[in-house]
N, C-alpha and C positions, 0 to 999 in steps of 0.2 A: 759848557766846557767842563771836562773832568779834571783838568789841571791847566794852570796858566801862569805866566810870568807877571810879576808885579814889581813895584819899587825899582823902576828903570832896569828891569831884567836882572835884578840881584836876588830875587826871592821867588819861590814857587808857592802857589796856593792850590790846595787840593779840596775838591768839593763833594767827594763821595761818601759812602757809608763808613762809619768808624771801624777801625781794623778788627776789633773784637767781634763786631757784628758780622763781618765778612768771614772770620774764622768759624763762627758759630754756624753760618749758612753752609760752609764746606762740610762740617760734621753732619748737618741735617740732610743735605742733598747728595753728597758723595758717599755717605754711610761707610766710612773707613772701618775696617775691622781692627786696625792697630794704629796707635798714635804715638809719635816720638817728638819730644820737646827738649830743646836746649835753651836755658834761660827762663826759669819758672818764677823766681822771686816770690811774689805773694800768692800766686796760683790762679790769677784771673783768667788766664788762657787754659790752664790745665783743667779747670772746672767745666770747660765746654765739652770735653771729651766724653763720649758715650761708649767707649770700647776699651780694650786692653791698652794700657798706656805706660810709657816710661818717661820720666822727667829727670833732667840732668841740670844741676845747679851747684856751684861751690858753696853757696850760703843761702839756703832756703829761708824765706821769711813768710811762711804761709799764713793766710788770713785765719783768724780764730774760727770763723764760721765755715771754713772749707772742710768738707767731709771727704776723707780719702778711704777708698775701699782697698785694703791691702791685697785682696784676692785679684783685683783688676789693675792696680797701679803700683809701679815700682819707682821709688825715689832713690836716685843716686846722687849723693851730696859730694861732688867732686868737679873738677874742671872737665870740660869736654875732651881735651887732649888725654887726660888721665882715664876718662871713661872708655874711649876707643882703644886705648892701650891695654885695658884690663877686661873689657866687656864687649859683648857682641849684641847689638840691638835685636837681632833675630832670635838669639837665645833668650833674652829677657822677655821678648814679646811672644815667643812661641811661633812666630812666622815673620815674614818680611814686613817692612814698613809700608803702610798705605798712605799715611798723611804725616808730614813732619813740619814743625814750626821752629825755625832757627832764629833765636833772639838772645844770643849769648853775649860774649865780649864784643863791644862795638868797635872793633878794629879789623881791617880788611884781612890780614893774614889769618886771624882766628876764624872768621866766617868762611874764608876759602877752604881752610882745613875741615871745618864742620860740614860744609857742603860735600866735599870730596868723600869724607868718611860716611856721611849719611847716605849718599847715592849708592854706595856699595851694598847697602842693605835694603834697597827699595824694591817694591813689587812693580810689575810691568806698567800698571796704570796709576802709579803713585803720584802724589802731589807734594812738593816741597815749597813751603812758604817762607820767605825771608823778610824780616822786619827792618825798617829804618833805611831802606835803600833810596828813598826820595827825600833827602833833607830839604828843609824849607829855605835855608840860607847857609852860607859858608861858616857862620859862627858855630853852628851845632856839629860841624864836621871835625872839630879839633880832636886830637888824640887824647887818650887817658892821661898822659903825662902833662897835657895842656888844659885839662878840663876846667881848672880854676881860672884860666885866663878869660877875661870878658872882652868881647868886641861889640861894636854897634850891631844891634839886633832887635827885631820885633818879637823875638821868642826867647827871652831870658830863661835859663834853667834847662833848656832843651839840649840833649846830647845824643847824636847818632853815630859819632865817630865817622870813619871813612869807609864804611861798608857799602856806600853808594858805588864803589868801584866794581862790585860784583856784576852790575848791569853791563857796562861796556866790556868787561872781561868775558862774561858768558856769551855776549853777542859775538865777540871776536874768536874765542877759542872753542866754543861749543855751539856752533850754528845748528847742530842737530837737535838741540833742546828747544822747547817752546817756552819762552820766557815772557810772561805777561805782567806788566807793571800796572797796579790798580791805584785808583785815586782815593785810597783809604787813609783818612787822617788818623793820627797827626802827621806821620812821616812815611806813608805808603806801604804797600806790600808788593813783593815780587813773587809771583806764582810760577813755579817751574814744573813742566810736565814733559813726557817723552824721555824719562830718565833711563840711563843705561848703566847698570852696575859693572859692566865689562869695559866701559870706556875709561882709559887711563890717561887721557890727554892732560887734564889738569894736574894730576899727580906727577906725570912725567915732566911737565913743563913748569912745575911749581916755582922753582928758583928763578927761572926766566921771567915768569909773571910778576913775582915780587920785585925783581930788579927793575922792571918796566914801570910798575905802578906804585910801589910802596911810598915813594917820596913825592908823588904827584898830588897837589892840593886841588880842591874844587875850584878855587880862584883861578888856578892855571888851566884846568880842564874847561871851565865855564859852566855856569848853571843852566844857561840856555842850551848848551851842547848836551848836557845830561838829560834835560827834558826831551830834546829831540831824539836822543839815543833810547830813552825809556819807552817812548811811544805809549804814553799812559792811556789806559782804557777805563771804562766805567766799571766799578766794582759790582754794581747792581746788575748790569747786563751780563757780566762774566758769571756771576753766581747763578743767574737765571738759566744759563745754559748748562749748568752742571748736571751730570748723570751719575748714578752709583758706580763706584770703582769696581764693584763686583756685581754685575747685572744678574738678576734672577735667571737660572737656567730655564730653557724652554721645556715645556712638558714633554715627556717621552712620546715617541711616535705611537706607541700602544695606547697611551692615554688619549691622544688625539683621535685615533681611529675607532676606539671602543664605542662611542655613541653612534658612529656611522654604521658599525656592524649591527648594533641593536636595531637601528632603523630599518636596515635591509632585511633582517629576520622578521620583523613585524610586518613589513609590506609583503614579504613572500607568503606569510601565513594567511594573509587576506587575499592572496592571489592577485595582488597588484604589482605593477612595475615599480621597481625601487628607484627613487630619485632622491638619494640622501642629500640633505642640506650641506 
């Protein structure tokens, strides 16, 4: 089982690869040329990038052992809303986004805006990963204003906020997207592909979506319903099927035919019939 209900259907258990391991495999297998990140904090996910990168965080707390190459990495210390108002990821990166990781403010309206704004700058085969969309129980879904409130839980100190709402919202409003929820502890990863920068559905219906979802709690929605909606898959299997975002171009036709021509000339010089391999 990649994910299962426990504690009388009040808690989710995830059994897959740890989320940073999944992100690292995306970098290795998909080989993105550009990486965009919202919510960097200590830099544990930023350090996985092997390409031109932009990191956005209102209060960086980078690890002392994290080496930042200023020629390859741009740090923007500001909120994501301020970043998108003042900057363009395509300009910072020099091209469109290939891989994005959204782990900023743990509240649904913020992640919804981050997703909308990020998609507008994505390449055709891009991947957007969203963290914390599979909370293990309702305790960790409290809002920032309630974060100090403690409820019965097996996971004290965990906080995902209500970004779990992105899963049913994308299923409903963007069925054109491929949304794959992975069993990546501690609180899952939602991987989105098939992105369309021209699609304005979420932006056009933003107020409607907030009116429908902003006040809905996970207790009301049901953790079993969330698990059913998420259709959680194995992170290991998903990563194993990854291919490069930018496949290597085929050799030119001339390069393919050149050995055959040489073979034909050699056979003709010997007076033999040419049967090139």
